[in-house]
C-alpha positions as CSV (number, residue, x, y, z in Angstrom):
1,M,92.8,86.9,61.6
2,N,90.1,89.2,59.8
3,Y,87.4,88.0,56.9
4,R,89.5,88.5,53.5
5,P,88.5,86.2,50.6
6,S,91.6,83.6,49.6
7,D,92.4,85.5,46.5
8,Q,93.1,89.0,48.2
9,T,96.1,90.4,49.7
10,P,96.3,93.8,51.2
11,S,97.6,96.3,48.1
12,Q,99.6,98.3,50.6
13,P,100.6,98.6,54.3
14,V,97.1,100.2,56.2
15,S,97.6,101.4,60.2
16,V,95.3,102.8,62.3
17,E,95.2,105.7,64.9
18,V,93.7,107.8,67.5
19,I,93.5,110.8,66.2
20,G,96.1,113.5,67.2
21,D,96.1,116.5,65.1
22,R,92.2,117.9,64.7
23,R,93.7,120.3,62.2
24,E,94.3,117.6,59.8
25,W,91.2,115.4,60.2
26,E,89.1,118.4,59.1
27,T,91.5,119.6,56.0
28,F,91.0,115.4,55.2
29,L,87.2,115.4,55.8
30,A,86.5,118.9,53.6
31,E,87.2,116.5,50.8
32,A,86.7,113.4,51.8
33,R,84.3,111.3,50.0
34,G,80.9,109.8,51.8
35,R,81.7,113.3,54.6
36,T,78.7,114.3,56.3
37,L,78.5,117.0,58.9
38,F,78.3,114.7,62.1
39,H,81.9,114.1,60.7
40,S,83.4,116.9,62.1
41,L,85.2,117.0,65.0
42,R,83.6,120.5,65.4
43,F,80.4,119.1,65.3
44,L,80.8,117.1,68.1
45,D,82.7,119.1,70.3
46,Y,78.7,120.7,71.3
47,H,78.4,117.1,73.6
48,P,79.6,118.4,76.9
49,Q,83.0,116.0,78.3
50,G,82.0,113.1,79.8
51,R,79.3,112.9,78.5
52,F,80.4,110.0,75.6
53,E,83.5,108.0,75.8
54,E,84.8,109.0,72.2
55,H,87.6,106.8,70.4
56,H,87.8,108.7,66.9
57,V,90.3,107.2,64.8
58,V,92.8,108.0,61.8
59,I,93.3,105.1,58.9
60,R,96.6,105.7,56.7
61,R,98.2,103.9,53.8
62,K,101.8,104.8,53.0
63,G,101.7,107.2,55.8
64,N,99.1,109.4,54.0
65,I,95.7,109.9,55.3
66,A,93.0,107.1,54.1
67,A,90.1,107.3,55.6
68,L,88.9,108.9,59.1
69,M,86.0,107.3,61.7
70,P,84.3,109.2,64.7
71,G,83.1,106.8,67.0
72,V,82.5,106.3,70.7
73,I,83.0,103.2,73.0
74,R,79.9,101.5,74.9
75,H,80.0,99.5,77.3
76,E,77.3,96.9,76.8
77,V,76.3,93.6,78.5
78,A,77.7,91.4,76.0
79,G,81.7,93.6,76.2
80,P,82.3,96.9,74.7
81,V,81.1,98.0,70.9
82,W,82.3,100.5,68.9
83,V,79.8,102.9,67.1
84,S,79.2,105.2,65.7
85,H,78.1,108.7,67.4
86,P,75.3,108.4,69.4
87,G,75.1,112.3,69.1
88,A,75.1,112.2,65.7
89,S,72.5,111.3,62.8
90,Y,74.9,109.5,60.7
91,G,78.7,107.6,60.7
92,G,81.2,105.4,60.0
93,P,83.5,105.8,58.0
94,V,84.7,108.9,55.1
95,W,88.0,108.1,53.1
96,A,89.8,109.6,49.8
97,Q,88.3,110.6,46.6
98,E,91.1,108.5,44.9
99,L,90.7,105.1,47.1
100,R,90.0,102.1,44.8
101,Y,87.2,99.8,45.7
102,D,90.4,97.0,46.6
103,H,91.7,100.1,49.1
104,L,88.1,100.8,51.0
105,E,88.3,96.9,51.8
106,D,92.2,97.6,52.9
107,V,90.2,99.9,55.7
108,I,87.4,97.9,56.5
109,A,90.0,95.1,57.0
110,S,92.6,97.7,59.3
111,L,89.6,98.7,61.4
112,I,88.0,95.5,62.4
113,D,92.0,94.5,63.1
114,Y,92.2,97.5,64.9
115,A,88.9,96.7,67.3
116,R,89.9,93.1,67.5
117,E,93.3,94.0,68.9
118,A,91.9,96.7,71.3
119,G,89.3,93.6,73.1
120,L,86.2,95.0,71.6
121,N,83.3,93.5,70.9
122,A,81.6,94.4,68.2
123,I,81.5,97.3,65.7
124,R,78.7,98.8,64.5
125,I,77.9,101.9,62.3
126,T,75.0,103.8,60.5
127,P,76.7,105.5,57.6
128,P,74.7,108.2,55.3
129,P,72.1,106.9,52.9
130,I,73.1,107.1,49.1
131,I,72.0,109.7,47.8
132,Y,74.4,111.7,50.3
133,D,77.6,110.7,47.9
134,E,77.7,112.7,44.5
135,E,78.8,110.1,43.5
136,A,75.9,108.0,44.0
137,G,77.7,104.7,44.7
138,Q,77.4,101.5,47.1
139,M,80.9,100.6,47.0
140,L,81.4,101.0,51.4
141,D,78.2,98.7,51.4
142,F,79.8,95.6,49.6
143,A,82.8,96.1,51.2
144,L,81.3,95.6,54.8
145,Q,79.1,92.5,53.6
146,R,83.0,91.3,52.2
147,N,83.8,91.5,56.1
148,R,81.1,90.3,57.3
149,F,79.4,93.0,58.9
150,A,75.5,92.5,58.9
151,V,72.4,95.4,58.9
152,I,71.0,94.8,62.4
153,R,68.5,98.1,61.3
154,T,67.0,99.7,58.6
155,E,65.2,103.1,58.8
156,L,62.7,104.1,56.1
157,T,63.9,107.9,55.1
158,Q,62.2,110.7,53.1
159,A,64.1,113.3,50.3
160,V,63.1,115.7,48.7
161,P,64.7,116.3,45.0
162,L,65.3,119.8,44.4
163,D,66.8,119.5,40.7
164,K,63.4,120.2,39.2
165,P,62.2,124.1,38.2
166,P,60.3,125.6,41.0
167,D,57.6,125.4,38.8
168,A,58.0,121.9,38.6
169,M,58.5,120.9,42.5
170,F,55.5,123.0,43.4
171,D,53.6,120.6,40.8
172,S,54.6,117.4,42.6
173,F,52.8,118.7,45.9
174,V,49.8,116.6,46.4
175,N,46.2,119.3,45.9
176,K,45.9,119.8,49.2
177,T,49.1,120.7,50.0
178,R,49.1,123.4,47.3
179,N,45.8,124.3,48.8
180,A,47.2,124.8,52.0
181,F,50.1,126.8,51.0
182,R,47.9,129.0,48.6
183,R,45.8,129.5,52.0
184,A,48.6,130.4,54.1
185,E,50.1,132.8,51.4
186,Q,46.5,134.5,52.0
187,H,47.0,134.8,55.3
188,G,50.3,137.0,55.4
189,L,52.4,134.8,56.5
190,R,56.1,136.3,56.2
191,F,59.0,133.7,55.8
192,R,62.1,134.5,57.2
193,L,65.9,133.9,57.8
194,I,68.0,133.9,60.8
195,E,71.8,134.3,59.9
196,E,72.9,135.6,63.1
197,P,70.1,134.6,65.7
198,T,69.7,137.0,69.4
199,T,68.9,135.8,72.6
200,E,65.4,136.5,72.4
201,E,64.7,134.4,68.1
202,F,66.6,131.4,70.4
203,E,63.9,131.8,73.3
204,R,61.0,132.0,71.1
205,F,62.8,129.1,68.7
206,Y,62.9,126.4,72.4
207,E,59.4,127.8,73.2
208,I,57.8,126.5,69.6
209,L,59.7,123.3,69.7
210,E,59.7,122.4,73.1
211,E,56.1,123.2,73.0
212,N,55.1,121.1,69.8
213,R,57.7,118.5,70.8
214,R,55.8,118.5,74.3
215,G,52.2,117.6,72.6
216,L,53.7,114.6,70.8
217,G,55.3,113.1,74.3
218,V,58.8,113.9,73.6
219,V,61.1,116.4,74.3
220,P,63.5,118.0,72.0
221,T,67.2,115.8,71.0
222,H,68.6,119.3,71.9
223,S,68.5,121.5,74.9
224,R,68.0,125.4,74.3
225,E,71.6,125.7,75.5
226,E,72.8,123.2,72.6
227,V,70.8,125.1,70.3
228,E,72.7,128.1,70.9
229,R,76.5,126.1,71.2
230,L,76.0,124.4,67.5
231,H,75.3,128.2,66.3
232,Q,78.5,128.9,68.0
233,L,80.3,126.2,66.9
234,I,79.4,125.8,63.2
235,P,78.0,128.9,61.8
236,G,78.5,128.7,58.5
237,Q,76.7,124.4,58.3
238,L,73.4,125.9,60.0
239,M,69.9,127.3,58.7
240,M,67.7,128.7,61.1
241,A,64.1,130.3,59.3
242,V,60.7,131.4,60.9
243,V,57.5,132.1,59.6
244,E,55.6,135.0,61.3
245,H,52.4,136.3,61.3
246,K,51.7,140.1,62.2
247,G,55.2,140.5,63.2
248,R,54.6,137.2,65.6
249,M,56.9,133.7,65.2
250,I,54.6,131.1,65.2
251,A,56.7,128.4,63.0
252,C,59.9,127.6,62.9
253,I,62.3,124.8,61.2
254,W,66.2,124.2,62.0
255,N,68.4,122.5,59.0
256,F,71.5,121.2,59.2
257,I,73.4,121.9,56.0
258,C,75.8,118.0,56.0
259,N,77.3,118.7,52.6
260,D,77.3,119.7,49.3
261,Q,74.4,117.4,48.5
262,V,71.9,117.2,51.3
263,V,71.0,119.7,53.8
264,L,69.2,117.6,56.9
265,E,65.5,119.3,58.3
266,F,66.0,118.5,62.1
267,Y,63.3,120.2,63.8
268,M,59.8,121.7,62.2
269,A,57.6,123.3,64.1
270,H,54.7,125.4,65.2
271,E,52.6,126.8,68.1
272,A,49.3,124.8,68.5
273,P,47.1,127.9,67.4
274,S,48.3,129.2,64.7
275,V,47.2,125.9,62.8
276,Q,44.7,127.1,60.6
277,L,47.4,129.9,59.6
278,K,48.9,126.4,57.8
279,P,52.1,127.9,58.8
280,V,53.6,124.6,58.0
281,P,53.2,123.9,54.5
282,F,54.7,127.7,54.3
283,L,58.1,126.9,56.2
284,T,58.7,123.3,54.3
285,W,58.2,125.6,50.3
286,H,60.4,128.2,51.6
287,S,62.4,126.0,52.8
288,L,63.0,123.6,49.8
289,L,63.4,127.1,47.5
290,W,66.2,128.3,49.9
291,A,68.1,124.9,49.4
292,R,67.4,124.5,45.4
293,E,68.8,128.2,44.7
294,R,71.6,126.8,47.0
295,G,73.1,124.5,44.9
296,F,71.9,121.2,47.0
297,K,70.3,118.1,45.7
298,W,68.4,116.7,48.4
299,M,66.0,117.9,51.4
300,D,66.3,115.1,53.9
301,F,63.3,114.8,56.1
302,G,65.3,112.2,58.2
303,I,63.8,108.9,59.1
304,S,59.5,107.8,58.8
305,S,59.9,104.8,61.0
306,I,60.7,103.4,64.1
307,W,62.9,100.1,64.4
308,G,61.6,99.1,60.9
309,D,58.0,99.8,61.3
310,P,56.5,102.9,59.5
311,T,54.7,105.5,60.6
312,T,52.0,106.1,58.4
313,G,51.5,109.5,59.6
314,L,54.3,110.8,59.0
315,L,55.2,109.2,56.0
316,R,52.4,110.9,53.7
317,F,52.8,114.0,55.3
318,K,56.2,114.0,53.6
319,E,55.0,112.5,50.2
320,N,53.0,115.1,50.5
321,F,55.5,116.9,49.4
322,G,56.9,115.1,47.0
323,A,59.4,112.7,49.0
324,R,60.9,110.0,47.7
325,H,62.0,107.2,49.7
326,F,65.8,105.9,50.6
327,L,67.5,103.4,53.5
328,R,69.3,104.0,56.4
329,Q,70.7,101.1,57.7
330,T,72.6,99.7,60.4
331,W,76.2,97.6,60.0
332,E,77.0,95.4,62.7
333,L,80.5,93.1,63.0
334,R,80.4,91.0,66.2
335,M,84.0,89.8,66.8
336,K,83.3,86.1,68.0
337,S,81.6,85.4,65.1
338,E,84.7,85.2,63.5
339,E,86.6,83.3,65.8
């Protein structure tokens, strides 16, 4: 029996089923609350078949879709776990705009019942931070807590608000960042959006990215082929831009348009010899202007901690651009704890 306070009973019957109609999924998602690009099956399609044991479900109330939840099954030592898609930054359920709180709690309870009946050992999800919700609400957090989910991981993410005039945004940068941008302008750098990258542009973009990440001792999350495949699958929800010096690409950025609220900066990189030209402040500023002009509210710079330990240099770098701090939390419910 899933946890439900004694004074609460389901307001309407709720059922859970594995996804059937992909078009129905995408149509519902377009207007759902809590939605992000990472909930779209079109986005998740970039993963090759067999990489994950995908398990996406539709939750219905009175026969109509009330919520969706993409995910995968992971086989861990303690047993199978239903988790937010590892190939996405954020996950968890999204729900109908008109859904009341008690209905959302019914949705969570139904997911728990479904997982238990499927023999799963746990549910683990990472919903998007509060800035992704246009209503800035936290009723999902409360519903999860009420159903005995616990936060097992908290990371610090940073985002720049885009609700100020450009002059005020620029003034929110620290002095050294403003000065670096002015020096970049003096070097004659050029910012360029790339709406339909050519093969040559993909190659140069990935060459800069790979070299930059190698210097940090890591590899890019996406392969060169996956970057291009994502541009084919979701062309209207990606933003690639570059900085050029004397006609040569020296820095690049790759942003995900996550929803109407937020653009997520996923990759930013520059070639090592160009560091004295200050391409990163130049690229960041123009990307912020682009996002503001498009009507987005936030530019999410991504997490600045690793398993709860802050990465000081990264934190300060983002603060230099006026970034604010938010939580990205992972919630888990272990079925055995309810028995």
